[in-house]
PAKOLDREN-956803 format. One record per residue: x, y, z of N, C-alpha, C, O in turn; residue in one letter. Coordinates in steps of 0.2 Angstrom, whole numbers, padded with zeros to 4 digits, always signed. Atoms other than C-alpha are relative to their C-alpha. Example, Ala and Ser with C-alpha at 12.3 -4.5 7.8 and 13.67 -1.06 7.14 Angstrom:
2
+0004-0006+0000+0062-0022+0039+0004+0006+0000+0009+0005+0003a/-0004-0006-0001+0068-0005+0036-0004+0005+0003-0001+0011+0004s/
This chain:
180
+0000+0003+0007+0007+0003+0012+0008-0003-0002+0008-0006-0007x/-0007+0001+0001+0027-0001+0013+0000-0009-0001-0004-0012+0003x/-0001+0006+0000+0032-0018+0010-0006-0006-0002-0007-0011+0000x/+0007+0004+0005+0015-0024+0000+0003-0001-0005+0009+0002-0007x/-0002+0001+0007+0016-0030-0016-0003+0003-0005-0009+0004-0003x/+0008-0004+0002+0006-0020-0029-0003-0007-0003-0001-0012-0003x/+0007+0006+0001-0011-0029-0035+0003-0003-0007+0006+0000-0011x/+0000+0004+0006-0009-0040-0050-0007+0000-0004-0012-0003-0001x/+0004-0002+0003-0020-0033-0062+0002-0001-0008+0008-0002-0009x/-0003-0002+0005-0020-0032-0081-0003+0007-0003-0009+0009-0002x/+0001-0006+0002-0020-0016-0091-0001-0001-0008+0002-0004-0013x/+0002+0000+0010-0029-0013-0110+0005+0007-0001+0004+0012+0001x/-0002-0006+0002-0016-0003-0117-0001+0000-0008-0005-0004-0010x/+0001+0000+0008-0014+0001-0136+0008+0002-0002+0012+0006+0001x/-0008-0001+0002+0003+0000-0144+0001-0001-0008-0002-0005-0012x/-0001+0000+0006+0009+0006-0161+0003-0006-0004+0009-0008-0003x/-0002+0006+0005+0011-0008-0175-0001+0003-0006-0007+0005-0008x/+0001-0002+0007+0017-0003-0192-0003-0004-0004-0004-0001-0009x/+0004+0003+0003+0009-0018-0198-0007+0000-0004-0010-0002-0009x/+0007+0000+0002-0006-0013-0198-0003+0006-0003-0009+0006-0003x/+0002-0004+0005-0004+0003-0208-0005+0006+0000-0008+0007+0006x/+0007-0003-0001-0017+0017-0211+0004+0006+0004+0010+0007+0005x/+0002-0004-0004-0020+0032-0201+0001+0000+0008+0002+0005+0011x/+0000+0000-0006-0021+0024-0184+0004-0008+0001+0001-0013+0004x/-0006+0005-0001-0007+0010-0184+0001-0003+0007+0006-0004+0009x/-0001+0002-0005-0012+0005-0167-0004-0008+0002-0010-0009-0001x/+0003+0006-0003-0017-0012-0158+0000-0001+0009+0004+0001+0012x/+0001+0004-0006-0023-0019-0142+0005-0003+0002+0008-0006-0003x/-0006+0005-0003-0010-0027-0130+0000+0001+0007+0002+0006+0009x/+0001+0001-0007-0014-0032-0113+0006-0001+0003+0010-0004-0001x/-0007+0000-0005+0000-0030-0099-0001-0001+0006-0006+0001+0009x/+0003+0002-0008-0001-0037-0082+0006+0002+0004+0012+0001+0003x/-0004-0003-0004+0007-0029-0068+0008-0002+0001+0012+0001+0002x/-0007+0005+0000+0022-0042-0068+0003+0003-0006+0009+0001-0007x/-0005-0001+0005+0027-0034-0085+0004+0007+0001+0008+0009-0003x/-0001-0008-0001+0028-0016-0077+0005-0002+0006+0011-0001+0004x/-0005+0000-0007+0037-0021-0059+0003-0007+0001+0007-0007+0006x/-0006+0006-0002+0045-0039-0059+0006+0000-0003+0007+0000-0009x/-0008+0000+0000+0064-0039-0058+0001+0007-0002+0006+0007-0006x/-0001-0004+0000+0064-0022-0058-0001+0006+0007-0005+0006+0011x/+0000-0005-0005+0067-0004-0047-0003+0004-0004-0001+0005-0009x/+0003-0006+0004+0054+0009-0052-0003+0005+0005-0004+0005+0011x/+0005-0006-0004+0045+0024-0048-0006-0001-0003-0007-0002-0009x/+0007+0001+0002+0026+0023-0048-0003+0007+0002-0003+0009+0007x/+0004-0007-0004+0016+0041-0049-0006+0000-0002-0007-0002-0008x/+0006-0001+0002-0001+0043-0049-0004+0007+0001-0004+0009+0006x/+0002-0006+0001-0012+0059-0054-0007-0001+0000-0010-0007-0002x/+0006+0000+0003-0028+0063-0055-0004-0001-0007-0009-0004-0008x/+0001+0001+0007-0030+0065-0075+0005+0000-0004+0011+0002-0002x/-0006-0002+0007-0021+0066-0091-0003+0008-0001-0009+0010+0001x/+0001-0010+0005-0021+0086-0099-0003+0003+0009-0005+0009+0008x/+0001-0005-0005-0025+0092-0081+0006+0004+0003+0012+0002+0003x/-0005-0006-0002-0016+0108-0074+0006-0003+0004+0012-0003+0001x/-0004+0000-0003-0005+0102-0062+0004-0004-0001+0010-0003+0001x/-0004+0005+0003-0001+0085-0069+0004+0001-0006+0008-0003-0009x/-0002-0002+0007+0003+0093-0086+0006+0004+0001+0011+0003-0002x/-0006-0005+0000+0013+0108-0080+0008+0000+0005+0013+0003+0006x/-0006+0000-0006+0023+0102-0065+0002-0009-0001+0008-0011-0003x/-0002+0009-0002+0022+0080-0061+0001-0001-0006+0007+0001-0006x/-0001+0004+0007+0023+0073-0079+0008+0003-0002+0013+0000-0001x/-0006-0004+0003+0036+0087-0086+0005-0001+0006+0008-0006+0004x/-0004+0000-0005+0047+0087-0070+0002-0008+0000+0008-0009+0000x/-0004+0007-0002+0049+0067-0069+0002-0001-0007+0006-0005-0006x/-0001+0001+0006+0051+0067-0087+0009+0004-0001+0013+0001-0004x/-0006-0005+0000+0066+0083-0085+0004-0005+0005+0010-0005+0003x/-0006+0000-0005+0075+0074-0070+0000-0008+0000+0004-0011+0004x/+0000+0007+0002+0072+0056-0077+0010-0003+0000+0011-0009+0002x/-0007+0002-0002+0093+0055-0078+0001+0001+0007+0004-0004+0009x/-0002+0000-0007+0094+0059-0060-0003-0008+0003+0001-0011+0007x/+0004+0007-0002+0082+0044-0056+0006-0007-0003+0009-0011+0001x/-0004+0005+0002+0092+0032-0066+0008+0000+0002+0011-0005+0002x/-0006-0002-0003+0109+0039-0059-0001-0003+0007+0004-0006+0009x/+0002+0001-0006+0100+0035-0042-0003-0008-0002-0008-0010+0002x/+0001+0007+0000+0097+0016-0048-0007-0002-0001-0010-0008+0000x/+0008+0003+0002+0078+0017-0054+0001-0002-0007+0004+0002-0011x/-0001+0004+0006+0076+0006-0070-0006+0003-0003-0005+0004-0010x/+0005-0003+0003+0058+0014-0075-0004+0005+0005-0004+0005+0011x/+0005-0004-0005+0048+0027-0069-0008+0000-0005-0008+0001-0011x/+0007+0001+0003+0028+0025-0075-0005+0005+0005-0004+0006+0011x/+0004-0005-0002+0014+0036-0073-0008-0004-0003-0010-0007-0008x/+0007+0003+0003-0003+0029-0070-0007+0006+0001-0007+0010+0006x/+0007-0003-0001-0021+0037-0071-0006-0003-0001-0006-0008-0005x/+0007+0004+0002-0038+0032-0072-0002+0004-0006-0006+0008-0005x/+0002+0000+0005-0039+0035-0091+0000-0004-0004+0005-0008-0004x/-0002+0006+0004-0041+0024-0104+0005+0002-0005+0006+0008-0006x/-0007+0003+0004-0027+0019-0116+0001+0008-0007+0005+0011-0008x/+0002-0004+0006-0033+0031-0131+0002+0010+0005+0004+0015+0003x/-0002-0011-0003-0033+0049-0118+0008-0001+0003+0012+0004+0003x/-0007+0001-0002-0015+0041-0111+0005+0002-0006+0009+0007-0006x/-0003+0000+0003-0007+0040-0126-0001+0008-0005+0005+0011-0007x/+0000-0005+0001-0014+0056-0133+0005+0005+0005+0010+0009+0003x/-0002-0004-0005-0008+0065-0117+0008+0001+0000+0011+0006+0001x/-0007+0002+0001+0011+0056-0118+0002+0005-0007+0006+0009-0006x/+0000-0003+0006+0009+0064-0137+0004+0006+0002+0010+0008+0001x/+0001-0008-0002+0007+0081-0131+0005+0001+0002+0008+0005-0001x/-0003-0001-0005+0019+0079-0118+0008+0000-0002+0013+0003+0000x/-0005-0001+0005+0032+0075-0132+0005-0004+0006+0011-0002+0007x/-0004+0003-0004+0038+0061-0118+0004-0006-0003+0003-0009-0008x/-0007+0004+0004+0054+0050-0121+0001-0008+0007+0002-0014+0006x/-0002+0003-0005+0057+0043-0104-0006-0004+0003-0007-0010+0002x/+0007+0002-0003+0039+0041-0095-0002-0004-0002-0002-0005-0008x/+0006+0004+0004+0029+0027-0097-0006+0001+0004-0006+0001+0010x/+0006-0001-0002+0011+0030-0097-0004-0005+0002-0004-0009-0002x/+0005+0010-0001+0000+0014-0089-0008+0003+0001-0010+0006+0007x/+0006-0002+0003-0019+0018-0094-0004-0004+0005-0004-0010+0004x/+0003+0005-0006-0029+0011-0077-0009+0002-0001-0012+0003+0004x/+0007-0004+0001-0046+0016-0088-0005-0002+0005-0009+0002+0006x/+0006+0000-0004-0058+0006-0076+0002+0001+0009-0001+0001+0014x/+0001-0002-0009-0049+0011-0059+0002-0008+0002+0003-0009+0008x/-0001+0006-0004-0045-0007-0056+0007+0000+0005+0007-0001+0011x/-0004-0002-0005-0028-0004-0050+0001+0004+0005+0004+0003+0010x/-0001-0006-0004-0030+0012-0043-0004-0001+0007-0002+0001+0012x/+0006+0001-0005-0046+0005-0032+0006-0006+0004+0007-0005+0010x/-0004+0006-0003-0033-0012-0027+0006+0003+0004+0009+0000+0008x/-0005-0002-0004-0021+0001-0020-0004+0005+0006-0001+0009+0010x/+0003-0004-0006-0033+0008-0009-0001+0007-0002-0002+0011+0002x/-0001-0009+0001-0032+0027-0019-0005+0002-0006-0004+0006-0010x/+0006-0003+0004-0049+0028-0029-0003+0004+0002-0004+0003+0007x/+0002-0004-0004-0057+0043-0024-0005+0002-0004-0004+0002-0010x/+0004-0002+0006-0073+0050-0032+0002+0008+0002+0003+0011+0007x/-0002-0007+0001-0070+0067-0038-0007+0004-0005-0006+0008-0010x/+0007-0001+0004-0088+0069-0045+0001+0009+0001+0000+0013-0004x/+0003-0007-0001-0088+0088-0037+0005+0004-0006+0005+0010-0006x/-0003-0004+0002-0076+0092-0051-0002-0002-0007+0000+0001-0012x/+0003+0003+0007-0085+0082-0065+0006-0004-0003+0007-0005-0009x/-0005+0006+0001-0071+0069-0065-0001-0006+0002+0002-0010-0001x/+0003+0007-0002-0080+0054-0058+0005-0002+0005+0008+0001+0009x/-0004+0006-0006-0069+0039-0048+0006+0004-0006+0006+0005-0012x/-0008-0003+0002-0051+0047-0051+0005-0005+0006+0003-0009+0011x/-0005+0003-0004-0034+0041-0042+0002+0006+0006+0002+0012+0003x/-0006-0003-0004-0026+0051-0026+0006+0000-0003+0009-0005-0005x/-0005+0001+0000-0011+0058-0029+0005-0003+0005+0005-0003+0011x/-0004+0002-0005+0003+0049-0023+0007-0004-0006+0007-0006-0012x/-0006+0005+0005+0021+0040-0030+0002-0007+0006+0000-0008+0012x/-0004+0007-0004+0031+0024-0024+0005-0002-0002+0005-0002-0008x/-0007+0003+0001+0047+0017-0024-0002-0009-0001-0006-0012+0003x/+0003+0008+0001+0044-0002-0031+0005-0005-0002+0007-0004-0008x/-0006+0003+0002+0058-0015-0031-0003-0007-0002-0005-0010+0003x/+0002+0005+0002+0052-0031-0040-0006-0001+0004-0006-0005+0008x/+0006+0000+0000+0033-0027-0038-0001+0000+0008-0006-0003+0010x/+0001+0000-0006+0037-0024-0018+0000+0008+0001+0005+0011-0001x/+0001-0008-0004+0031-0006-0011+0007+0001+0007+0007-0001+0013x/-0004+0000-0006+0047-0001-0002+0000+0007+0003+0001+0008+0009x/+0000-0007-0005+0044+0018+0001-0008+0003-0005-0010+0003-0011x/+0006-0004+0001+0027+0027-0001-0001+0007+0003-0001+0009+0009x/+0000-0005+0002+0024+0043-0006-0009+0004-0001-0012+0003-0006x/+0007-0002+0001+0005+0051-0002-0002+0006+0002+0000+0008+0008x/+0003-0006-0003-0005+0068-0003-0002+0000+0006-0003-0005+0008x/+0003+0000-0005-0011+0073+0011-0008+0003-0001-0011+0007-0005x/+0009-0001+0000-0030+0075+0014-0005-0004-0005-0009-0001-0008x/+0004+0004+0003-0036+0060+0007-0007-0001+0001-0008-0003+0007x/+0006+0000-0002-0054+0060+0005-0006+0001-0008-0005+0005-0013x/+0005-0002+0006-0070+0059-0008-0002+0006-0002-0005+0008+0003x/+0002-0008+0001-0074+0077-0014+0005+0005+0001+0004+0011+0002x/-0006-0006-0002-0058+0085-0010-0001+0006-0005+0000+0006-0011x/-0001-0005+0003-0059+0102-0014+0006+0003-0003+0006+0007-0008x/-0007-0001+0003-0040+0103-0016+0004-0004-0004+0002-0010-0004x/-0003+0006+0003-0028+0094-0026+0008+0003+0003+0011+0007+0001x/-0007-0004-0003-0012+0096-0014+0005-0003-0004+0003-0008-0007x/-0007+0003+0004+0005+0091-0022+0006+0003+0003+0007+0009+0005x/-0008-0002-0003+0023+0091-0015+0001-0009+0000+0003-0012-0005x/-0003+0007-0002+0025+0072-0007+0001-0002-0005+0007-0005-0004x/-0001+0005+0007+0023+0064-0025+0004+0005-0003+0006+0001-0008x/-0006-0004+0004+0035+0077-0032+0005-0004-0003+0005-0009+0001x/-0005+0001+0001+0049+0071-0041+0006+0003+0003+0011+0000+0003x/-0004-0002-0003+0058+0083-0032+0002-0002+0007+0007-0003+0009x/+0001+0004-0007+0053+0075-0015+0002-0008+0000+0006-0010+0005x/-0005+0006+0000+0058+0059-0021+0007-0001-0001+0010-0006+0001x/-0007+0001+0001+0075+0063-0028+0004+0001+0007+0010-0002+0008x/-0004-0002-0004+0079+0070-0012+0000-0006+0007+0005-0006+0011x/-0001+0007-0005+0074+0053-0001+0003-0004-0003+0006-0008+0001x/-0006+0005+0006+0085+0043-0016+0005+0004+0004+0008+0001+0008x/-0007-0002-0004+0099+0055-0010+0002-0002+0007+0007-0004+0009x/-0002+0002-0007+0096+0053+0008+0003-0008+0002+0007-0011+0006x/-0002+0006-0001+0095+0036+0007+0008-0003-0003+0011-0007+0000x/-0006+0002+0002+0111+0034-0003+0005+0002+0004+0010-0001+0003x/-0006-0005-0002+0121+0046+0008-0001-0005+0008+0004-0006+0011x/+0001+0005-0004+0114+0035+0022+0004-0007+0001+0007-0009+0006x/-0002+0007+0001+0120+0018+0015+0008+0000+0001+0011-0004+0004x/-0007-0001+0001+0138+0025+0012+0004+0000+0007+0010+0001+0007x/
């Protein structure tokens, strides 16, 4: 997966716009892959679903907590993508009190499918979702790939470790040490 470019897709996002007023001051805004990845060195991590146990208890909160260490290691932004719509992703971000991690809604699973990471989780009542992975992306090019083992449809397990922020930081530290 390394040395390939992220797929070019358009994400359907909802952004706050105070000009709208009322109880729901949000509008639709299309954002392309290039808006997220061009000209930046970023972490992208994907997970099966917003509000799910491992994602909400460990993966997303740990990326948020360790954000300053990623910035110190030369990462410009951290994105979390999930096959969930913009409404769900916005509410999940609000419930997690995110300040540093940006959530990307992949409601139709197009980006995830083009990454080759779309899996069937119907056995859990989820339908089509993303396999858990993380990547270091430099100007749209995937330079490092961290995929959980056991990739398969209707997997009974939810492995977590390879795509953890601690593992990515360890890799970034080794890389920086090797370069010095």
